N, C-alpha and C positions, 0 to 999 in steps of 0.2 A: 239759387236756392238751395241748402242743403234737402239730399233725401233724407228722408226719415226712418231711422233703425230699426230693424227686423222687430217684431213685437215677441216672435215666439223664439225660443232657444231649444234647441234638442242638443242634451247633456251626452251623446253618444254617436261613434262614427260608424254604427252600424247602418251598412248599404240599404237592408232591408225597412229598417226603418225610416230611414231618410226618404225613398220610395212611398211608402205608406202616408206619410206625412203629405208628400208632393201630391199623391192621389187624395188626399183630404182638401187640397186646395190651399191648406195655409203656406204662408210668406214666413221663413224661419231660417236661421243661422245654426250653424252646428259649431260646437264647442264641446268636443270630449273630455268626460270627467278623466280625473287621473284617480279616483278611487278604486285600492284593490278589493276584487271581489274575492271574500274568505267566508266559508263555509262553515259556520259554526253549528255544531248538531244539538245544541239545546234550543234551538229554533226549529220551527216545523217550517215545511217548504212555503207556505202562505208567508208566515211571519218573516222569513229570510228575505224572499224575493222584495218585499215591501220595505223591509230595512235598507236593502242594498239601492233600491229605485230610489229612496228617499236621500241617502248618502249622497247619489251620483247627483240629484238634480241642485240639493242643499251645496254640496262642492263648487257649482259652476254659480248658482242663486248669491254667492257671498260677493261675487264680483261686480254683481250689478243693484246693490241696496242703494233704496232712494230714488232709482229709474223703473219706470213702467216697462217690464219685461216679464213673461211667463216661460218657466224654464220646465222641460218636460223631461222626466228622468225614467229609465225603465230596466228590468233586468229579468232574463228569461233563464230557466233552468226546469231540466227535464227530471222525472221521477218515476223509477221502476222499483215497486214493491219496497218503497220506503228508502231507497238509496238515491241518492243526489247523484247524476250524472252530468256534469258539467261541460264545459269546453274540451277537447281533447287535447293534451299535453305534447302529445306525438304522433306518429302513424301507428304505432303500437296500441298506444291508449286509445284511438281511434278505432281499431280492429276490437278492441275490449267492449268498448262502448257497444257497437253494432251488433256483435255477438249478443250480448245482454238483449238487446230492443228486438232481434229479430224472431219473427214469428210469438211476439207478447205485446202485452197492453201495457202503455205508459200513460204519465200526466203531464203535463207542460203547464208551467205555470209561469206567469211574468206579472211582477210586481208593477205598477204605475204610478210615479209621484208629480205631481204638478205644482209649483210656487210661484205666487206672485211677488214679485221682488221689490214692490213699492208697498204693498200692504203687510206682507209678510204671511198671507193667508197660504197654508198647504193642506193639499188634499192627497190621501194615500188609499190606492187599492189594490185588488189583483184580479187575475181571471186565471180560471184551472180548465184544462181541455183533455179530454179522454181521446187517445191515439190508438189505433191498432197497427200493428207492423205485420207485413207479409214474412215468410219465410224466406230467408237470404241465403244464398249458396255461399260457400267458401271464396270463390270468385267475385260473386258480387260485393263480400263485405270488402274485399281486399281493392276492388275499384274503387269501391264508395269512401274507403276509408282515407283515400287521399285528397278528397274533393273540399271538404269543410270542416278544415282544422280550427275554424274561427267561430263555431256553431255550435250551442248547446245540444248534444246529441248527436253530433256529427253527421247531421243531415240537414237539407233545408227542402221542405216540403213542396214550395212555390216552384220548384224546378224540375222539367219534366223527366231528366234523367233519375230523380229521385222517386219515381212513380212507384215504390214499393209500399206507400202508406196504405193500408187496406179502408179505411173507416175513422171517420174523424166525428166525434160526439162534442159538439160546443162551438168554440169560437175560431175558425178556420184561420183568423189574422194573428190570432193568438200563437199559434204554432210558428205562424210567419215570424212572430217577435215582439207584435205591438197589436193587443186589443183594440180594434179602433172603438167599436161602440162605446167600449168602458171609457175612453180616453174623450170621446164626444161628451158622454155624460158628466165627466169630472171638469172638462174645460167651460162646460155650461153652468155648472154648482160653483165653480170658480168665479167666473165673472158677476160684475152684478147684473148686467145687461145681458139678454139672451145671446147665445152664441148665435151666428147665422148657421142655417141649416147646410152641414157638410155632404157632397156629392156621393161619398162612396159608401154603398150598401154593404154589409157583411153577409158573407156565405152561410147558406142555410144550416140551419143544426141538422146534425145525423147526415152529413155530406159523405158520399161515398166516393173516394179516388182512387185512381190508379185502375 
């Protein structure tokens, strides 16, 4: 008897998103999208992350037209004083980003798109979280700049060595890279039958870390 294909597909190679979906209890397959992330200044951050998330999900969904799959796409960006700080291009850029974020308040936006490849139904939304970062010394900036060249904002809130986040107002998992509660609501809305309750509970709003 042939095994059934995975119903869910994550259009991202992010290890953080992979881990969060696993914690949700979803069985899924990873097929990263080849879409290039381009920042268009004509869009607001919320518009941009939704647009990119949908592009990523749609890129993979086209491969499964007529088959029952749920494709999940996501895009995360960090914004400080209206400036979008994406993934660092190199070590020098990572240092520049961390210098800007040090001792300041910034916002993390994540766009999420889910597509039912059988019906063509799609839902797109986003989460926004306020983050306050502690002051970083030049030595700390030098150390941390080498650690997360693949992460928007050049840091990873879930790692103990990155315990320089002073306060988070909003969804903690959004800062990690995938807002779990938002995704649950979107999946429930996408499916005609109620999605079973998933075990992950979001961390409290106004959580202080570090």
